[in-house]
N, C-alpha and C positions, 0 to 999 in steps of 0.2 A: 443648679448646674446649667450653664448656658448650652444652647443648641449646638454650637460649634464644638464644644468639648465632647458632646455625645456622638458627633459624626466623625471625629478624629480617629477613634479606634477602628471604625469601619473602613475608612480610607487607608489606614495603615495595614489592615487585613488584606485588602485588595492589592495594595502595593507589594506586600510580602509574597502573596500568591503568584503574582505575575513576574516577580524578579527572576526566577529561574525557568520560566515557561518558554518552551520552544514554539508554541503556537497558542494564540488567544483568538477565539471566535465569538462574535456577538450574534445572538440568536433572537428572533422575534417569536415568542412562544404563544402569542394571543390565539385563542380559539382551540387550544388543546384541552382535552378533557383531563380530569384527575387521573384516570386510568392510563391514558396515553403519556402524561407527564411522568407518572411513576415508572412506566415501562422504559421511557427514554432515559431517565436517570439511572435505572438499573443497567441498561446497555452501556451507557457512558462510564459508569463505575467499573464495569467488567473490563472495559478497554483502558482503564487507568486515567480517565479524563475527569477533571473536577468541573462540576456544573453548579452554578449558583446564580440566584437572582439578586441584583443590587440596583439601587437607584442610579439613574444616569449621571446625576451630578456627582455622586460619590466616585463612580468609575472615572469620570472626567478629571477629577482632582487627582486620583491615583495614577492616571496615565500621563499626566504632565511631566515632562522631562525624561520620559522613557521611550523605548522603541515603539511603544503602543500608543503614542500621542496621535498618530495618524488615524486612530479609530474614532476620534471626536465627532466627525461628521455623521457617523452611524449611530450616535447616541440619541435617538429619537424614538418615542413610543416605548413600548414594553421591551426591555432588553434583559437577556440572561447571558452570563459569561461562561463559556466552555473553554477550559485550558488544559494543556498537557505539558508535562515536564520531560516526558520520555519519548513519545512518538509524535512527531510534528504533524503528521497527517491524520492521526486518530480522531480528533474532534470533528473535522470536516467529513471524514469517511462515515462515522457513526451517524452524525446528524443528517447527512445526505441520504443514507440508506433508510433511516427512520422517516424522513420526509416523504418517501414514496408511499408509505401507509398512512401518514398524517400530513396531508398537503398544506395545512395551515402553518406548519412549522417552516420557518424561513431563516436562512443565514443572511445576515445583513452585510457583514464585512469581517475581516480578520487580519491578523498578522501571523505569518508563518515564517519562522527563522529570520525575523527582522524586516520582512517585506510586507507591505500593506496590500491586501487583495479585496476586491468587491465580491459580490455574491457569485458572479460568473467565474471569477478566478478561483474562488473556493470550490466551485463545482468541479473544475478541472483537477484541483488538488485532491478532491475526494476520490477520484478514480485511480490515484496512485496506490499500489499495494502497500501493505504494512511492511516493516523491516523484516519481520519473521517470514512473511511470504516471499519476499525478495531473496532472502538467504536460502530458503528451501529450494527455490527455483535454481539458484546458483549451484547449490550442492547437487541437485538433480542433473544439471548439465555437466558438472564435473564427473559425476559417477557414470554417466552414459557411455563414454568411451571405454571405461574400465569394465563395465558390464558386457559390452559387445566383445571385448577381447577375451573375457572369461568364457563367453558363449562359444566363440571360435575354438578356443583351447579344449573345451569339453567335447566339441564335435570331432576334433582331431583325435582325442583320446578314445572316443567311441569307435572311430574307424580303425584303430590299431596303432595310433601314434604317428609321429612325424615321419618315420621310415617308410611306412606304407603310403602316406600321403605324398611323399617325395617320389616313391616308386611309381605311382599312378601316372604321372606325366610321361615317364619313360615308356611305360606300356602303351600309352596312346601314340607316342612317336614311333614305336616299333610297328604298330598296327597301320599307321598311315602309309608306309611304302607298299604294303600288301594291297591296300585299298587302291592305290594309284596304279598298280600293276593290273588289277582286275578291271579297271575302267578302260573302255575301248579307246584306242588311239584315234585322235581326230585327224582326218585327212584334210590337207590344205585345199581350199576351193580353187578350182581352175578357171 
């Protein structure tokens, strides 16, 4: 069996995995301990990210003719592939967070939703909250006015309802003329 025939299934595997990917990030993993690598893989798996080490030439062949062709300049040295088909920011977010405790881990470059980014661009993308976080913030902001309205209604009910709350301003208006009569009249200055 020729070497080319042995490499073809690997290239096809990479091509199939990136076909539906929303983001693909190339990572330099040199210097990680086995324990750190295991921990990183676990965190990526929990976030729904596929992480695999391939040879650069294999990835280069798989990227040709796709949106990920722009990653070719980053295929130098040790490279691992982190990709997600569901959350475009997940690979960058998890890797960036993990790199704080393992500084030897570096993002080389990546493609997020069809746009090629370098390491600095990926660092910015890593700060974008996940879809679930954004949805929960949106729901929280929608619920806030409803919660405030319910709180006001409860306070009104505790005071005796809307009739007493409406009667209070009238009682204040009735008390104001008495207070004006009690105040001494000012004499004009001569």
